C-alpha positions as CSV (number, residue, x, y, z in Angstrom):
1,M,3.0,7.4,-23.5
2,E,1.8,4.0,-22.3
3,W,3.5,3.2,-19.0
4,R,3.9,-0.4,-17.8
5,V,4.8,-1.3,-14.2
6,Y,6.4,-4.8,-13.8
7,R,7.2,-7.0,-10.8
8,I,10.5,-8.8,-11.3
9,R,10.8,-12.4,-10.0
10,F,14.4,-13.4,-9.3
11,E,14.2,-17.1,-10.3
12,Q,15.9,-19.2,-12.9
13,P,15.4,-17.7,-15.5
14,I,14.6,-14.2,-14.2
15,N,10.9,-13.5,-15.0
16,Y,8.5,-10.6,-14.6
17,D,4.8,-10.0,-14.1
18,L,2.9,-7.0,-15.4
19,V,1.5,-5.2,-12.4
20,C,-0.4,-2.5,-14.4
21,K,-0.3,-0.4,-17.5
22,F,-1.8,3.0,-18.2
23,D,-1.8,5.8,-20.7
24,F,-0.1,8.7,-19.0
25,T,-1.8,11.3,-21.2
26,A,-5.3,9.9,-20.4
27,L,-4.9,10.0,-16.6
28,N,-7.6,11.9,-14.7
29,P,-6.2,13.4,-11.4
30,R,-9.6,13.1,-9.8
31,D,-10.0,9.4,-10.6
32,Q,-9.0,7.2,-7.6
33,K,-7.8,4.4,-9.9
34,D,-5.5,6.8,-11.8
35,Q,-4.2,8.2,-8.5
36,D,-3.3,4.7,-7.4
37,F,-1.3,4.2,-10.6
38,L,0.6,7.4,-10.0
39,F,1.2,6.5,-6.4
40,L,3.0,3.4,-7.6
41,L,5.5,5.6,-9.3
42,S,5.9,8.2,-6.5
43,K,8.7,8.3,-4.0
44,E,6.3,7.5,-1.2
45,G,4.8,4.6,-3.1
46,L,8.3,3.2,-3.8
47,S,9.3,3.5,-0.2
48,K,6.1,1.9,1.1
49,N,6.4,-1.0,-1.4
50,A,3.1,0.0,-3.0
51,R,3.8,-1.9,-6.2
52,E,3.9,-5.3,-4.3
53,D,0.6,-4.4,-2.5
54,F,-1.1,-3.4,-5.7
55,Y,0.1,-6.6,-7.4
56,E,-1.3,-8.7,-4.6
57,K,-4.6,-6.9,-4.8
58,V,-4.7,-7.4,-8.6
59,Q,-3.8,-11.1,-8.2
60,S,-6.4,-11.6,-5.4
61,V,-9.3,-9.7,-6.8
62,N,-9.8,-10.8,-10.4
63,R,-12.4,-12.8,-12.4
64,Y,-10.6,-16.1,-12.0
65,V,-10.3,-16.0,-8.2
66,I,-13.9,-14.8,-7.9
67,G,-15.0,-17.5,-10.3
68,R,-13.3,-20.1,-8.2
69,L,-14.8,-18.7,-5.0
70,I,-18.2,-18.9,-6.6
71,L,-17.6,-22.5,-7.4
72,S,-16.4,-23.2,-3.8
73,E,-18.5,-25.5,-1.5
74,P,-19.7,-22.7,0.9
75,V,-21.0,-20.5,-1.9
76,L,-22.6,-23.3,-3.7
77,T,-24.3,-24.4,-0.5
78,V,-25.7,-21.0,0.1
79,L,-27.0,-20.9,-3.5
80,R,-28.6,-24.3,-3.0
81,R,-30.3,-23.1,0.2
82,E,-31.7,-20.0,-1.5
83,L,-33.0,-22.0,-4.4
84,K,-34.7,-24.4,-2.0
85,R,-36.3,-21.4,-0.2
86,M,-37.4,-19.8,-3.4
87,A,-38.9,-23.0,-4.9
88,E,-40.2,-24.9,-1.9
89,G,-40.5,-28.7,-2.3
90,V,-37.9,-28.8,-5.1
91,K,-34.8,-30.9,-4.3
92,V,-31.6,-29.3,-5.4
93,D,-28.2,-30.9,-5.1
94,V,-25.0,-28.9,-4.7
95,S,-23.5,-30.7,-7.7
96,D,-26.5,-29.6,-9.8
97,V,-25.9,-26.0,-8.8
98,E,-22.2,-26.3,-9.5
99,Q,-22.9,-27.7,-13.0
100,I,-25.3,-24.9,-13.8
101,V,-22.9,-22.2,-12.5
102,R,-19.9,-23.8,-14.3
103,A,-21.7,-24.4,-17.6
104,E,-24.2,-21.5,-17.9
105,V,-23.4,-18.7,-15.6
106,L,-19.6,-18.3,-15.7
107,K,-17.7,-17.8,-18.9
108,R,-15.6,-20.8,-20.0
109,E,-12.4,-18.8,-19.8
110,V,-13.0,-18.1,-16.1
111,V,-13.1,-21.8,-15.2
112,E,-10.6,-23.2,-17.7
113,G,-7.1,-22.3,-18.6
114,E,-3.8,-21.2,-16.9
115,E,-5.2,-18.3,-15.0
116,A,-8.2,-20.4,-13.8
117,D,-5.7,-23.1,-12.6
118,A,-3.6,-20.5,-10.8
119,A,-6.8,-19.1,-9.2
120,L,-7.8,-22.7,-8.1
121,S,-4.5,-23.2,-6.4
122,K,-4.8,-19.8,-4.7
123,V,-8.3,-20.6,-3.4
124,N,-7.3,-24.1,-2.3
125,K,-4.3,-22.5,-0.5
126,F,-6.7,-20.1,1.3
127,Y,-9.0,-23.0,2.4
128,R,-6.0,-25.0,3.7
129,K,-4.8,-21.9,5.7
130,S,-8.2,-21.2,7.1
131,N,-8.4,-24.7,8.6
132,P,-4.9,-25.6,9.8
133,R,-6.0,-29.1,11.0
134,R,-6.7,-30.1,7.4
135,S,-3.3,-29.0,6.2
136,K,-1.6,-31.5,8.5
137,K,-3.3,-34.4,6.7
138,P,-1.5,-35.7,3.7
139,Q,-2.7,-34.2,0.5
140,E,-4.7,-36.4,-1.8
141,A,-5.1,-35.8,-5.5
142,V,-6.0,-32.2,-6.4
143,S,-9.7,-31.9,-7.0
144,L,-11.6,-29.2,-8.8
145,K,-13.3,-28.2,-5.6
146,P,-11.7,-26.6,-2.6
147,P,-11.4,-28.9,0.5
148,Q,-14.7,-29.4,2.1
149,E,-14.6,-27.8,5.5
150,E,-17.3,-26.3,7.6
151,S,-17.3,-22.6,7.0
152,V,-19.1,-20.0,9.1
153,T,-22.0,-20.1,6.6
154,D,-22.2,-23.9,6.8
155,R,-22.2,-23.8,10.6
156,L,-24.9,-21.2,10.6
157,L,-26.9,-23.3,8.2
158,R,-26.5,-26.4,10.3
159,E,-27.6,-24.6,13.4
160,A,-30.6,-23.1,11.7
161,Q,-31.6,-26.6,10.5
162,N,-31.2,-27.9,14.0
163,E,-33.4,-25.1,15.3
164,E,-36.1,-25.9,12.7
165,K,-36.1,-29.6,13.7
166,I,-36.5,-28.6,17.4
167,Q,-39.4,-26.3,16.5
168,Q,-41.0,-29.0,14.5
169,T,-40.9,-31.4,17.4
170,D,-42.0,-28.8,20.0
171,P,-44.4,-26.2,18.4
172,T,-44.6,-24.3,21.7
173,D,-40.9,-23.4,21.7
174,K,-40.5,-19.9,20.2
175,Q,-36.7,-19.8,20.1
């Protein structure tokens, strides 16, 4: 009674991706996840293309993509900042934080392998889309890090650092 829902890719050769699988006899009608599975099979779900939406969600929100986002420059910068705040006077480099996260925090399978490479390309594609000016430049060799661009977090960090410098030079300024 295990049901499997596939997404067919019309390419040469025709291929398919597993969208989800579930045991029909173990479904709980009160569980939202089980209701989502059943919606994929319903008439309304088929007409609203729910299978494709569910597949995109599964492909976007998984451990590989989250692992790559954790290893992205903006997140590593925030981690570095928080470490510096927690242990004042200690110099921490983004590359040191990345090495620790890669080697000791994340599982090896999350940062290495086919799925990890696919997640890396998805995250890199996201960063290229989020800054269209960078995508016009010719692409260099693919690196393990997403393109370095100033995110909202980086901009806020830079502004906060500038404000700290101003306050250090003029102690009477309260803003």
